[in-house]
C-alpha positions, 0 to 999 in steps of 0.5 A, a space after each residue: 500500499 502506497 501511503 504517499 511518496 509524492 513530494 510537493 513544495 507545500 509538503 507530502 501528499 497522503 491519504 487522510 483516511 490512511 493517516 487516521 487508520 494508521 493512528 487508530 491501529 498503532 498498538 503497543 508491544 514491549 513499549 514499542 509502537 507497532 502499526 497493525 496493517 491487517 485491518 487497513 483494507 476493511 477501513 472505510 471513510 467518507 470524505 469530501 476529498 481524497 487527498 490532503 496536503 500535509 505541510 512541514 508543521 502538519 507533519 510534525 503535528 501528525 508525529 506529535 499525535 502518534 507520540 501522544 497515542 503511544 504515551 496514552 497507550 503506555 500509561 498505567 491502568 488505575 491502580 489495583 487492589 492488592 492480591 485480587 485475583 485476575 481472571 484469564 491469566 491461566 496460572 500465569 501462562 497467559 499475559 494480561 494482554 492475552 487475557 484481554 484478547 481472550 475475554 472478547 469472545 469468552 467473557 462467560 467462562 472468565 466470569 465464572 472462573 473469577 467468581 468460582 476461584 474467589 468464591 464470590 469475592 473481588 476479582 478483576 475481569 481483563 477487557 480491551 477497555 481496561 481491567 474491570 473490578 467485580 465486587 461481591 454482592 454484600 456491597 450492593 446494598 451500600 452502593 445501590 443508592 450511592 450518589 453519583 459523585 461516589 459511584 457514577 452510573 451514567 459514566 458507565 454508559 458514556 464509557 461503553 457507548 462513547 456517549 460524548 459522540 453517540 449521545 448514549 448516556 448524555 442528558 438522560 435526566 428526564 425520562 427515567 423519572 417520568 417513566 417511573 412516576 407517570 408511565 408506570 402509574 398509567 400502564 393499566 390504561 395504556 396496555 389495552 391499546 398496545 395489545 391491539 397494536 401488537 395484533 395489528 403488527 403481527 398481521 403487518 409484519 408476518 407473512 401468511 405462513 400457511 405452510 411451514 415457512 422459514 423466517 429469521 424471527 429475530 428481525 420479526 421480533 425486533 419489528 414487533 417490539 419497535 411497533 409496540 414500544 413506539 405505540 406506547 411512546 407516541 401512539 399509532 402515528 409513530 408505531 406505523 411510521 416505518 421510517 421511524 420504527 426502522 430508525 428506532 431499531 437501527 439506532 441501538 446497533 449503529 451507536 454500538 458499532 460507532 462506539 467500537 470504531 471510536 475506541 480504536 482511536 486515542 481520545 485526542 483524535 475522536 472529536 475529529 474522527 467522529 465527523 468522518 467514520 461511516 458509523 457516526 454518519 449513520 448515528 447522525 442520520 438517525 438523530 435527524 430523522 428523529 427531529 423530522 418525526 417528533 418535532 412536528 408531532 409536538 408542535 401539532 399537539 401544542 397548536 391543537 391542545 391535543 393531550 393523548 395518553 402516551 409517554 411523549 405527552 408525559 415527557 412534554 408536560 414534565 419538561 421544564 426550562 431548556 428541556 421543554 423544546 420539541 428538539 429535546 423531545 426528539 433527542 429523548 425519543 432516541 434515548 428511550 428507543 435505545 433503552 426499550 428496544 435494545 433491552 426488550 427485543 432480545 428476550 422474545 428471540 431467546 425465548 423462542 429458541 429455548 422453546 424450540 429446544 425444550 418443546 415440552 413447555 409449549 402446550 402448558 404455556 399455550 394452555 395457560 394463555 388460553 385459560 387466562 384469555 377465557 377468564 379475563 376476556 383479554 390478555 392486557 389487563 393487570 390481572 391477566 398479565 399477572 396470571 401468566 405465571 408459567 410464561 413469566 417463569 420461562 422468560 426468567 429462566 431463559 434470561 438466566 441462561 441468556 443475559 443481555 450483558 454478562 456483567 450487567 455493566 449496563 445496569 449496575 455498572 459504576 465508575 469510581 471517580 474518587 477513592 471510595 472506602 467501603 464499610 469494612 475499610 476496603 478502598 476502591 481506587 479512583 478511576 476503577 470501573 466496577 460491576 457485579 458478576 450477574 451471570 456467575 451469580 445466576 449460576 451459583 447453586 447457592 442461589 439456584 439449585 442445579 443451576 446448569 439445568 434449564 428448568 422453565 418452570 423453576 420460578 412458578 409458585 408452589 405450595 412449598 415455595 409460594 413466594 418466587 421472584 418474577 421477571 421484574 424482580 430486582 435484588 442481589 441475586 436477580 440483577 437483570 434490571 439493575 438494582 437500587 435507584 438506577 434499576 430500570 424504571 421501564 421494566 414493568 412495561 417491557 415485561 408486559 409488552 414481551 408477555 403479550 408478544 409471546 402470548 400472541 405468537 404462541 396462540 397464532 403459530 406452531 414453530 420448530 427448528 429446521 430439521 437437524 438443527 438445535 439451539 443456536 449459540 449466542 453471539 458474545 462480544 466483550 460484555 455484550 451477548 446477543 441471540 444469533 439473528 441469522 437463524 431461521 425458525 420454521 413457522 406455520 399459522 395455527 388453524 384455530 384461534 386466529 390470534 384469539 385463542 378460541 
């Protein structure tokens, strides 16, 4: 590859994309900067021009940036606690760099290793972004409501998703409180129309399926979740706007990809690089579309005095000062779609794959749904949803095996900005990212008997255990939704929405894996985990019911 060897009087002509890529791919090995060339061919930048003339001073600046990257990469991680186990070192046979690389696709096994070797104590999980301190559950109570100047929750989002550029985690002060205070109180009145939208969406999204039809159901569930969530947010004007529902789905994926790309560059270059990389250009297109859709909707409501029962109206009426603008409502709409759709859309796919692998649960679940539907007349009332205990249990067991995040960095993750002394005198150093090893806890026999066995009705109440945790439960052994003041405030709507989508799917369709295929492996990447979206499940419309179960 010819980086540029033409000299002009003004300086050296080089391709700016190549320059940026070289900087992004500088790695440190034994204290030396090494340029990793193997990734150059797959790097793409969109620029107004292809060539940039670098003068002598500019070349010096480029060399300075390269030196800065080397020096930044060579800095020490935040100081560590003494004598704390580090997962992945394999009794000293692996270097810390090798452990960080291994973690990218083996997070679960390293999490279990650290948890088991320390018996639930402190351990470090090496990651490409730094070594994360996993803390014992006994400290959750004292940290769950800690002020942000001691243990910052939002900064965990900013770190993971490069929020200063993607917007994830920035200005997320309005919607959590509105969801907790206003939306949750109105769910009994909102869910019936959401159920109607789900039935409409099934007819719009699914093909006829008169015979066995192979479908990538991960994408279908994404569309169903997007339509249901957007109906709750802004009514049918949003839920049936296909450009908006597509953006609300893609925004989460594109912000994640943008964050992955930005992390390849040193912090000093990110303000410049973020203007050129394609992933960030997609994020900005989503932000532009959000303004095109949401701003006119708010302006119409203000002009006409229309006050529909939806989250958008609740946000508008709660907003004050600089937040009370149509533009901020558009910004918040994307924040909510990121949180709601990203979290909820994976659950139906996991459940479907687990039902195909454990077919003995299908008819008992179907019978429960039909019984509740006959008793209650619909599935969307609070009473009906609460009676779907077998479905709730199966969802919870599926999530125990298939967490959205292995370490719950998204929910109980905290960044420690100043040395933090715990109640027993242990001090967590400033700059440490902490979290709780939720995946390992979910496989601890002290909390879950026979934890390696999938038991879909593990959480169904019985005479011997009348009180069982439900899908929305948050405590030290149930951390899917976080814990404390930052526990997900939207988990009650999300649970209702997922139950309705799964219940109507079970009533409408028979389903199975293709012949010879079994439960597909999930796709882990660092701390994230997702269902394989490429899997095709065979689906056939059931003769009876038509979605009504009668």
